[in-house]
Z-matrix of the N, CA and C atoms (Angstrom, degrees):
N
C 1 1.448
C 2 1.529 1 108.60
N 3 1.316 2 116.72 1 131.30
C 4 1.462 3 121.02 2 177.66
C 5 1.521 4 109.70 3 -78.27
N 6 1.335 5 115.35 4 158.87
C 7 1.466 6 120.05 5 -179.32
C 8 1.525 7 110.74 6 -59.68
N 9 1.336 8 117.72 7 -41.75
C 10 1.469 9 119.31 8 -179.23
C 11 1.527 10 110.76 9 -63.78
N 12 1.332 11 117.64 10 -36.38
C 13 1.467 12 120.72 11 177.07
C 14 1.527 13 110.60 12 -66.50
N 15 1.333 14 115.26 13 -38.95
C 16 1.455 15 120.27 14 -179.79
C 17 1.525 16 110.11 15 -65.09
N 18 1.349 17 116.91 16 -42.74
C 19 1.466 18 120.22 17 178.55
C 20 1.521 19 110.51 18 -62.77
N 21 1.315 20 117.13 19 -40.99
C 22 1.457 21 120.74 20 179.53
C 23 1.524 22 110.30 21 -61.83
N 24 1.312 23 116.74 22 -42.60
C 25 1.465 24 121.00 23 179.05
C 26 1.524 25 110.48 24 -62.55
N 27 1.315 26 117.01 25 -41.99
C 28 1.466 27 121.09 26 179.46
C 29 1.523 28 109.76 27 -66.48
N 30 1.324 29 117.80 28 -43.59
C 31 1.466 30 121.41 29 178.31
C 32 1.528 31 110.76 30 -59.31
N 33 1.326 32 116.72 31 -44.52
C 34 1.463 33 120.58 32 179.31
C 35 1.524 34 110.82 33 -64.22
N 36 1.331 35 116.23 34 -39.53
C 37 1.460 36 120.79 35 -179.92
C 38 1.525 37 110.44 36 -60.37
N 39 1.331 38 116.53 37 -48.14
C 40 1.452 39 119.74 38 -177.91
C 41 1.520 40 112.53 39 -73.75
N 42 1.316 41 117.99 40 -28.31
C 43 1.459 42 120.40 41 175.37
C 44 1.523 43 109.85 42 -63.94
N 45 1.334 44 116.47 43 -37.59
C 46 1.466 45 120.89 44 178.57
C 47 1.529 46 111.74 45 -70.76
N 48 1.305 47 116.88 46 -21.41
C 49 1.465 48 120.93 47 -174.39
C 50 1.524 49 112.87 48 -65.32
N 51 1.322 50 118.14 49 -21.28
C 52 1.459 51 120.45 50 -178.90
C 53 1.523 52 112.59 51 -86.49
N 54 1.315 53 117.47 52 -8.97
C 55 1.455 54 121.11 53 -179.14
C 56 1.534 55 109.96 54 -86.47
N 57 1.338 56 115.65 55 145.91
C 58 1.465 57 119.82 56 175.46
C 59 1.524 58 108.75 57 -67.39
N 60 1.335 59 116.61 58 140.16
C 61 1.464 60 120.77 59 -176.51
C 62 1.520 61 110.66 60 -124.82
N 63 1.308 62 114.58 61 151.78
C 64 1.467 63 120.44 62 173.22
C 65 1.534 64 107.37 63 -76.10
N 66 1.328 65 117.88 64 165.34
C 67 1.471 66 119.96 65 177.04
C 68 1.534 67 112.18 66 -57.07
N 69 1.326 68 117.07 67 -36.85
C 70 1.471 69 120.28 68 179.23
C 71 1.531 70 110.77 69 -66.56
N 72 1.336 71 116.01 70 -41.75
C 73 1.466 72 119.96 71 178.24
C 74 1.526 73 110.83 72 -65.95
N 75 1.325 74 115.87 73 -37.89
C 76 1.468 75 119.90 74 178.20
C 77 1.526 76 110.26 75 -61.53
N 78 1.330 77 117.14 76 -45.99
C 79 1.466 78 120.47 77 179.63
C 80 1.527 79 111.01 78 -63.60
N 81 1.323 80 117.37 79 -39.38
C 82 1.470 81 120.48 80 178.01
C 83 1.527 82 109.68 81 -63.40
N 84 1.325 83 117.32 82 -41.95
C 85 1.467 84 121.32 83 179.37
C 86 1.518 85 110.75 84 -65.69
N 87 1.333 86 116.60 85 -38.67
C 88 1.459 87 119.94 86 177.70
C 89 1.523 88 111.46 87 -65.07
N 90 1.330 89 116.96 88 -37.51
C 91 1.471 90 119.46 89 176.01
C 92 1.533 91 110.45 90 -63.12
N 93 1.333 92 117.15 91 -39.29
C 94 1.468 93 120.34 92 176.82
C 95 1.525 94 110.46 93 -61.41
N 96 1.325 95 115.99 94 -45.16
C 97 1.466 96 120.03 95 179.13
C 98 1.527 97 110.83 96 -61.05
N 99 1.324 98 115.85 97 -41.61
C 100 1.462 99 120.35 98 179.66
C 101 1.523 100 110.68 99 -62.07
N 102 1.343 101 116.91 100 -39.42
C 103 1.466 102 121.01 101 177.55
C 104 1.523 103 110.91 102 -62.85
N 105 1.325 104 116.77 103 -30.45
C 106 1.470 105 121.28 104 178.59
C 107 1.520 106 111.55 105 -78.61
N 108 1.328 107 117.22 106 -8.87
C 109 1.460 108 120.50 107 178.70
C 110 1.517 109 113.80 108 95.02
N 111 1.331 110 117.37 109 14.59
C 112 1.463 111 121.02 110 179.88
C 113 1.525 112 109.42 111 -76.09
N 114 1.335 113 115.76 112 137.88
C 115 1.468 114 121.67 113 176.20
C 116 1.521 115 107.88 114 -73.32
N 117 1.326 116 117.30 115 105.37
C 118 1.453 117 121.48 116 -175.32
C 119 1.529 118 113.54 117 -70.15
N 120 1.315 119 118.03 118 -19.54
C 121 1.467 120 118.25 119 178.39
C 122 1.528 121 109.97 120 -63.14
N 123 1.318 122 116.78 121 -36.71
C 124 1.463 123 120.85 122 178.00
C 125 1.529 124 109.97 123 -68.07
N 126 1.326 125 117.05 124 -44.06
C 127 1.461 126 121.67 125 -179.77
C 128 1.526 127 110.14 126 -63.62
N 129 1.322 128 117.03 127 -45.59
C 130 1.470 129 120.14 128 -178.63
C 131 1.530 130 111.23 129 -65.10
N 132 1.322 131 117.32 130 -36.03
C 133 1.461 132 120.58 131 176.59
C 134 1.525 133 110.10 132 -63.28
N 135 1.325 134 116.57 133 -43.34
C 136 1.464 135 120.23 134 178.56
C 137 1.526 136 111.33 135 -65.38
N 138 1.319 137 116.82 136 -40.79
C 139 1.466 138 120.40 137 -179.61
C 140 1.524 139 112.54 138 -67.87
N 141 1.324 140 116.74 139 -24.08
C 142 1.460 141 120.25 140 179.57
C 143 1.528 142 111.75 141 -73.37
N 144 1.331 143 116.66 142 -18.65
C 145 1.465 144 120.86 143 178.98
C 146 1.527 145 109.80 144 -86.79
N 147 1.315 146 115.02 145 151.98
C 148 1.461 147 119.43 146 174.49
C 149 1.532 148 108.23 147 -76.77
N 150 1.320 149 118.11 148 160.89
C 151 1.467 150 119.28 149 175.80
C 152 1.531 151 112.28 150 -55.53
N 153 1.325 152 116.79 151 -37.83
C 154 1.468 153 120.21 152 178.56
C 155 1.525 154 110.84 153 -63.88
N 156 1.319 155 116.75 154 -42.38
C 157 1.474 156 120.37 155 178.21
C 158 1.519 157 111.11 156 -64.47
N 159 1.337 158 117.42 157 -40.95
C 160 1.471 159 120.54 158 179.10
C 161 1.522 160 110.35 159 -64.18
N 162 1.329 161 116.93 160 -41.08
C 163 1.458 162 120.60 161 178.92
C 164 1.518 163 110.78 162 -65.21
N 165 1.332 164 117.51 163 -42.47
C 166 1.459 165 120.83 164 178.37
C 167 1.526 166 111.02 165 -61.52
N 168 1.317 167 117.11 166 -40.58
C 169 1.461 168 121.10 167 177.98
C 170 1.532 169 110.77 168 -61.40
N 171 1.324 170 116.15 169 -44.25
C 172 1.465 171 119.90 170 178.41
C 173 1.528 172 111.73 171 -64.71
N 174 1.326 173 116.75 172 -40.40
C 175 1.464 174 119.89 173 178.25
C 176 1.524 175 111.33 174 -65.14
N 177 1.328 176 117.03 175 -37.82
C 178 1.463 177 120.55 176 176.53
C 179 1.522 178 110.92 177 -63.33
N 180 1.324 179 116.06 178 -42.30
C 181 1.468 180 119.64 179 178.19
C 182 1.521 181 111.06 180 -64.99
N 183 1.328 182 116.68 181 -38.92
C 184 1.460 183 120.67 182 178.08
C 185 1.527 184 110.54 183 -62.97
N 186 1.330 185 116.94 184 -41.78
C 187 1.463 186 120.43 185 178.37
C 188 1.529 187 110.78 186 -60.72
N 189 1.328 188 116.77 187 -41.48
C 190 1.467 189 120.52 188 177.53
C 191 1.526 190 110.83 189 -62.93
N 192 1.313 191 117.10 190 -44.59
C 193 1.466 192 121.09 191 179.67
C 194 1.522 193 110.58 192 -61.55
N 195 1.327 194 116.42 193 -43.89
C 196 1.468 195 119.73 194 179.88
C 197 1.523 196 111.31 195 -63.01
N 198 1.326 197 117.16 196 -41.01
C 199 1.464 198 120.11 197 178.07
C 200 1.522 199 110.91 198 -65.46
N 201 1.326 200 117.20 199 -38.46
C 202 1.471 201 120.34 200 177.48
C 203 1.531 202 109.98 201 -63.75
N 204 1.315 203 117.40 202 -39.81
C 205 1.475 204 120.26 203 177.98
C 206 1.528 205 110.72 204 -63.43
N 207 1.329 206 116.92 205 -43.36
C 208 1.468 207 119.58 206 179.55
C 209 1.536 208 110.51 207 -64.60
N 210 1.335 209 116.53 208 -40.82
C 211 1.470 210 119.96 209 178.47
C 212 1.522 211 110.43 210 -63.12
N 213 1.323 212 117.22 211 -40.84
C 214 1.468 213 120.92 212 177.65
C 215 1.529 214 109.99 213 -61.32
N 216 1.315 215 116.09 214 -43.40
C 217 1.458 216 120.23 215 -179.27
C 218 1.531 217 111.24 216 -63.80
N 219 1.341 218 116.40 217 -38.51
C 220 1.472 219 119.38 218 177.23
C 221 1.531 220 110.62 219 -65.97
N 222 1.332 221 116.60 220 -39.30
C 223 1.458 222 121.02 221 -178.26
C 224 1.529 223 111.83 222 -73.92
N 225 1.327 224 116.36 223 -37.39
C 226 1.468 225 121.67 224 -175.93
C 227 1.522 226 109.20 225 -127.93
N 228 1.333 227 117.89 226 73.15
C 229 1.470 228 120.82 227 -174.17
C 230 1.529 229 114.47 228 -64.80
N 231 1.315 230 118.43 229 -17.82
C 232 1.470 231 120.32 230 -179.15
C 233 1.528 232 112.25 231 -78.90
N 234 1.322 233 117.40 232 -10.99
C 235 1.464 234 119.81 233 179.57
C 236 1.523 235 109.72 234 -76.70
N 237 1.307 236 115.60 235 170.01
C 238 1.456 237 121.18 236 -179.24
C 239 1.535 238 109.65 237 -53.17
N 240 1.316 239 117.69 238 129.82
C 241 1.468 240 118.93 239 -176.13
C 242 1.523 241 112.56 240 -67.02
N 243 1.301 242 113.76 241 146.07
C 244 1.467 243 120.72 242 175.72
C 245 1.517 244 107.60 243 -89.46
N 246 1.312 245 117.25 244 126.75
C 247 1.446 246 121.92 245 178.29
C 248 1.524 247 107.54 246 -89.11
N 249 1.315 248 116.04 247 117.68
C 250 1.459 249 120.80 248 -176.37
C 251 1.529 250 110.73 249 -87.48
N 252 1.321 251 114.61 250 54.31
C 253 1.469 252 120.05 251 179.21
C 254 1.520 253 107.40 252 -152.92
N 255 1.310 254 115.64 253 135.10
C 256 1.469 255 120.18 254 -179.88
C 257 1.524 256 109.48 255 -73.07
N 258 1.343 257 116.88 256 146.68
C 259 1.460 258 119.41 257 172.66
C 260 1.523 259 109.28 258 -59.50
N 261 1.322 260 118.19 259 152.87
C 262 1.472 261 120.53 260 -175.52
C 263 1.521 262 114.27 261 -51.16
N 264 1.348 263 117.77 262 -38.91
C 265 1.465 264 118.96 263 -177.95
C 266 1.527 265 113.01 264 -72.20
N 267 1.343 266 117.84 265 -13.07
C 268 1.465 267 121.08 266 178.39
C 269 1.523 268 112.77 267 -111.49
N 270 1.321 269 117.01 268 1.53
C 271 1.457 270 121.13 269 -176.79
C 272 1.522 271 109.89 270 -73.17
N 273 1.320 272 116.90 271 108.66
C 274 1.464 273 121.79 272 -176.07
C 275 1.524 274 111.82 273 -71.15
N 276 1.330 275 118.16 274 -23.05
C 277 1.464 276 119.80 275 -178.42
C 278 1.519 277 111.78 276 -72.23
N 279 1.320 278 117.77 277 -25.22
C 280 1.467 279 120.15 278 -178.40
C 281 1.520 280 112.03 279 -78.62
N 282 1.342 281 118.71 280 -10.80
C 283 1.455 282 122.03 281 -178.78
C 284 1.520 283 112.95 282 -83.58
N 285 1.303 284 116.45 283 -12.29
C 286 1.471 285 118.79 284 -173.64
C 287 1.502 286 112.36 285 -81.46
């Protein structure tokens, strides 16, 4: 398989990932992931969560990262300043 063919296969795989799947399709996709060497325990744990739970987990991680950045800035003020504002495309307040 050429690299360009491999990239196309990966692109198609991820394009399909946004579509709703039946349980049979989900199992087939999981078998594909397993063939690629993906740790399915992580995938199954993520799939067991609702989209709202997954989003909350990501937001919690983001809050931790932001606090770590602020702590770094306090400890090392001469480093590049941390801007405590989301870029416009990520600003959740503008969506309301």
